[in-house]
KEKE-3310 file (N, C-alpha, C; in steps of 0.2 Angstrom, whole numbers, plus 5000, padded with zeros to 4 digits):
npx = (5177:5184:5191:5198:5213:5230:5248:5259:5273:5280:5292:5309:5308:5314:5312:5315:5323:5340:5350:5340:5331:5320:5305:5290:5277:5261:5245:5237:5226:5230:5220:5217:5208:5198:5187:5190:5202:5204:5199:5208:5220:5216:5215:5228:5235:5229:5233:5247:5249:5255:5268:5272:5271:5282:5294:5308:5308:5307:5318:5320:5310:5311:5321:5329:5324:5326:5315:5306:5294:5284:5271:5261:5251:5235:5231:5224:5226:5239:5240:5232:5234:5243:5259:5264:5253:5250:5261:5258:5246:5252:5262:5254:5248:5258:5263:5262:5246:5235:5224:5216:5212:5213:5220:5231:5244:5250:5263:5276:5284:5285:5282:5281:5292:5303:5306:5319:5323:5315:5309:5298:5288:5278:5271:5266:5254:5255:5243:5229:5216:5208:5212:5214:5229:5235:5247:5257:5273:5284:5299:5312:5326:5338:5342:5356:5367:5377:5373:5366:5349:5344:5336:5335)
npy = (5208:5214:5204:5205:5210:5211:5210:5216:5221:5230:5222:5223:5235:5246:5249:5253:5264:5267:5261:5262:5261:5257:5250:5248:5240:5240:5236:5248:5260:5276:5290:5306:5317:5330:5324:5311:5311:5310:5298:5290:5293:5287:5274:5271:5274:5264:5252:5253:5253:5243:5243:5257:5258:5251:5249:5251:5261:5272:5279:5287:5295:5309:5313:5321:5316:5306:5301:5290:5287:5277:5275:5264:5264:5264:5266:5278:5286:5287:5296:5307:5310:5320:5319:5326:5328:5315:5313:5322:5316:5304:5309:5316:5304:5298:5306:5312:5315:5324:5330:5323:5313:5299:5283:5288:5284:5279:5283:5290:5301:5317:5330:5337:5345:5338:5330:5330:5327:5320:5307:5305:5294:5290:5275:5266:5253:5235:5227:5217:5206:5201:5206:5220:5230:5241:5249:5254:5259:5263:5269:5274:5283:5289:5306:5309:5320:5316:5305:5300:5300:5286:5272:5255)
npz = (4511:4525:4538:4550:4558:4553:4554:4542:4537:4524:4513:4517:4523:4535:4552:4565:4576:4576:4589:4598:4613:4617:4609:4599:4591:4584:4578:4573:4567:4563:4566:4561:4561:4568:4575:4577:4583:4598:4601:4594:4601:4614:4610:4606:4618:4626:4619:4620:4634:4643:4638:4640:4654:4658:4670:4668:4659:4667:4670:4659:4657:4661:4652:4638:4622:4607:4594:4584:4572:4563:4552:4544:4532:4523:4505:4503:4515:4513:4503:4507:4521:4532:4537:4548:4556:4559:4568:4578:4584:4589:4598:4607:4612:4618:4628:4645:4650:4659:4656:4648:4656:4656:4657:4665:4670:4659:4650:4640:4641:4649:4642:4626:4623:4627:4617:4606:4593:4579:4569:4556:4547:4533:4526:4513:4515:4514:4505:4509:4505:4515:4528:4538:4537:4543:4553:4567:4571:4584:4590:4602:4609:4621:4619:4608:4602:4594:4586:4571:4564:4560:4553:4557)
capx = (5176:5190:5189:5202:5220:5236:5254:5262:5278:5283:5298:5315:5307:5318:5307:5318:5328:5347:5352:5334:5331:5313:5301:5284:5273:5255:5240:5233:5225:5230:5215:5220:5203:5196:5182:5193:5209:5204:5198:5214:5224:5214:5217:5236:5237:5227:5237:5254:5249:5260:5274:5274:5272:5288:5298:5314:5308:5307:5324:5321:5304:5313:5326:5328:5323:5325:5309:5305:5287:5283:5264:5260:5244:5232:5233:5220:5229:5246:5239:5229:5235:5249:5264:5264:5246:5251:5265:5254:5242:5256:5265:5249:5247:5264:5265:5258:5241:5230:5217:5212:5209:5213:5227:5236:5251:5253:5266:5283:5288:5280:5281:5283:5298:5308:5308:5324:5323:5310:5309:5291:5288:5272:5273:5259:5254:5254:5236:5227:5209:5205:5214:5217:5236:5238:5252:5261:5279:5287:5305:5315:5332:5340:5345:5363:5368:5382:5371:5361:5343:5344:5332:5338)
capy = (5211:5213:5200:5206:5214:5207:5213:5215:5226:5229:5219:5227:5241:5247:5253:5254:5269:5264:5263:5263:5258:5254:5250:5245:5240:5238:5236:5254:5265:5283:5294:5313:5321:5332:5320:5304:5311:5308:5291:5287:5293:5282:5267:5270:5273:5257:5247:5253:5254:5239:5245:5263:5257:5247:5252:5252:5267:5278:5284:5291:5299:5316:5314:5323:5310:5305:5297:5288:5285:5274:5274:5260:5266:5262:5271:5284:5289:5289:5302:5313:5312:5324:5316:5330:5327:5308:5314:5326:5312:5300:5313:5317:5298:5296:5311:5312:5320:5324:5333:5317:5309:5292:5280:5293:5281:5276:5288:5289:5307:5322:5336:5337:5349:5333:5327:5334:5325:5316:5305:5302:5292:5286:5270:5262:5246:5229:5226:5210:5206:5198:5209:5227:5230:5247:5248:5260:5257:5268:5268:5280:5283:5295:5310:5309:5324:5313:5300:5301:5297:5281:5267:5249)
capz = (4517:4530:4544:4556:4557:4553:4553:4536:4536:4518:4513:4517:4527:4541:4556:4572:4577:4577:4596:4602:4620:4617:4603:4600:4585:4585:4573:4574:4561:4566:4563:4563:4560:4575:4578:4578:4587:4605:4600:4592:4607:4618:4607:4606:4625:4628:4616:4622:4641:4646:4636:4643:4661:4659:4675:4665:4656:4672:4670:4653:4657:4661:4648:4631:4618:4599:4593:4577:4571:4556:4551:4539:4530:4516:4500:4504:4520:4511:4498:4510:4528:4533:4542:4554:4560:4562:4573:4583:4588:4592:4603:4612:4615:4622:4634:4651:4649:4664:4654:4645:4661:4654:4658:4667:4671:4653:4646:4639:4643:4652:4638:4619:4623:4628:4610:4603:4586:4577:4562:4555:4540:4531:4521:4510:4518:4510:4505:4510:4504:4521:4534:4539:4539:4545:4558:4570:4574:4588:4594:4605:4612:4624:4614:4607:4596:4589:4582:4566:4565:4555:4554:4555)
cpx = (5182:5187:5193:5208:5225:5242:5257:5267:5280:5290:5304:5314:5310:5313:5309:5323:5335:5348:5346:5334:5324:5309:5295:5280:5266:5250:5235:5232:5225:5225:5217:5214:5201:5191:5185:5200:5209:5203:5204:5219:5223:5216:5224:5238:5235:5231:5244:5255:5255:5267:5276:5274:5278:5293:5305:5314:5308:5313:5325:5315:5306:5319:5324:5328:5324:5319:5308:5298:5286:5275:5264:5253:5241:5233:5230:5224:5236:5245:5237:5231:5242:5253:5264:5258:5247:5255:5262:5250:5246:5260:5260:5247:5252:5266:5260:5252:5235:5224:5213:5209:5208:5220:5232:5243:5254:5256:5273:5287:5282:5278:5284:5290:5304:5310:5312:5323:5318:5310:5302:5291:5281:5274:5266:5260:5253:5246:5234:5219:5205:5206:5215:5224:5239:5242:5255:5267:5283:5294:5308:5322:5333:5344:5353:5364:5373:5380:5366:5354:5342:5340:5335:5333)
cpy = (5209:5209:5201:5210:5209:5211:5211:5221:5225:5226:5224:5234:5241:5251:5255:5259:5266:5266:5264:5259:5255:5255:5246:5245:5237:5240:5242:5258:5272:5288:5301:5318:5324:5327:5313:5305:5309:5300:5287:5287:5288:5275:5266:5269:5266:5252:5247:5254:5250:5241:5252:5263:5253:5251:5254:5259:5273:5282:5288:5296:5307:5318:5318:5316:5311:5300:5296:5285:5283:5272:5270:5261:5264:5268:5278:5289:5291:5295:5308:5315:5315:5320:5319:5329:5320:5309:5317:5321:5307:5303:5314:5310:5296:5300:5310:5317:5319:5326:5328:5313:5302:5289:5284:5290:5279:5282:5287:5295:5312:5328:5335:5340:5344:5330:5332:5333:5320:5314:5302:5300:5288:5281:5267:5255:5241:5227:5218:5210:5204:5202:5216:5227:5236:5246:5254:5257:5263:5265:5274:5278:5289:5299:5310:5314:5321:5308:5303:5298:5292:5275:5260:5243)
cpz = (4522:4536:4550:4554:4557:4551:4546:4535:4529:4518:4513:4521:4534:4546:4563:4572:4579:4585:4600:4608:4621:4610:4603:4593:4587:4579:4575:4568:4565:4562:4565:4563:4567:4578:4581:4582:4594:4605:4598:4598:4612:4616:4608:4614:4628:4626:4619:4630:4644:4645:4640:4651:4663:4664:4673:4661:4660:4671:4664:4652:4657:4656:4641:4627:4610:4598:4585:4577:4564:4556:4544:4537:4524:4511:4501:4509:4517:4506:4502:4517:4528:4538:4548:4559:4563:4568:4579:4588:4592:4599:4609:4616:4620:4628:4640:4650:4654:4662:4651:4650:4659:4654:4660:4668:4665:4649:4646:4641:4645:4647:4631:4619:4624:4622:4607:4595:4585:4570:4561:4548:4539:4526:4519:4512:4512:4510:4505:4509:4511:4528:4533:4541:4541:4552:4560:4573:4577:4591:4596:4608:4616:4619:4614:4601:4591:4585:4577:4567:4559:4557:4552:4556)
residu = (MET:LYS:THR:GLY:ARG:ILE:SER:LYS:ILE:PRO:ASN:GLY:LEU:LYS:VAL:ASN:LEU:GLU:GLY:SER:ILE:GLY:GLY:PHE:SER:ASP:LEU:VAL:THR:VAL:LYS:THR:GLY:LYS:ILE:ASN:LYS:THR:GLU:THR:ILE:LYS:MET:ILE:LYS:THR:ASN:LEU:GLU:SER:TRP:MET:LYS:ASN:PRO:LEU:PHE:ASN:GLU:PHE:ARG:ASN:GLU:LYS:LEU:ASP:LEU:ALA:VAL:ILE:ALA:ILE:VAL:ASN:LYS:GLN:ARG:MET:GLU:LYS:GLN:ASP:ALA:ASP:ASN:VAL:LEU:LYS:VAL:VAL:LEU:ASP:ALA:LEU:LYS:LYS:ASN:ASP:LYS:LEU:ASN:PHE:LYS:LYS:ASP:ALA:PHE:LEU:PHE:TYR:ASP:ASP:SER:GLN:ILE:VAL:ARG:VAL:LEU:VAL:GLN:LYS:VAL:GLU:ARG:VAL:GLU:ASP:PRO:ASN:TYR:GLU:THR:ASP:GLN:LEU:VAL:ILE:SER:PHE:ARG:LYS:HIS:ASP:PRO:ASN:LYS:GLN:MET:ILE:LEU:VAL)
# end
């Protein structure tokens, strides 16, 4: 029986976008099904609220951005969950969303169209008999067409 959550990034895994100006890692299981999507968005917004309210990010909220999303998932999600569906949930959690009527001030950007490039990767988690180890790692930078999307 799992008794909690713990961070276990697989050895050697690079998870931050090179040149990123912001990054966050949290113990979140990204659920992409229709029933669980809103629940997952609320969980991500709640967990990332203090990060997304950082006043230093205000100058980037209107900018074009490059975004990296790394989802560290269990074996079943690794085999069955589509990376693009993970990305859609994360984008919905990071953008300003007045329709959701939840944590309106917790956002990184106003509209998906601001994301010029995205790197999304699923990685199978390190299993632990006592803990859930699903994790979400997000990093971003102001878009620069001269920089490659490289994880460091």
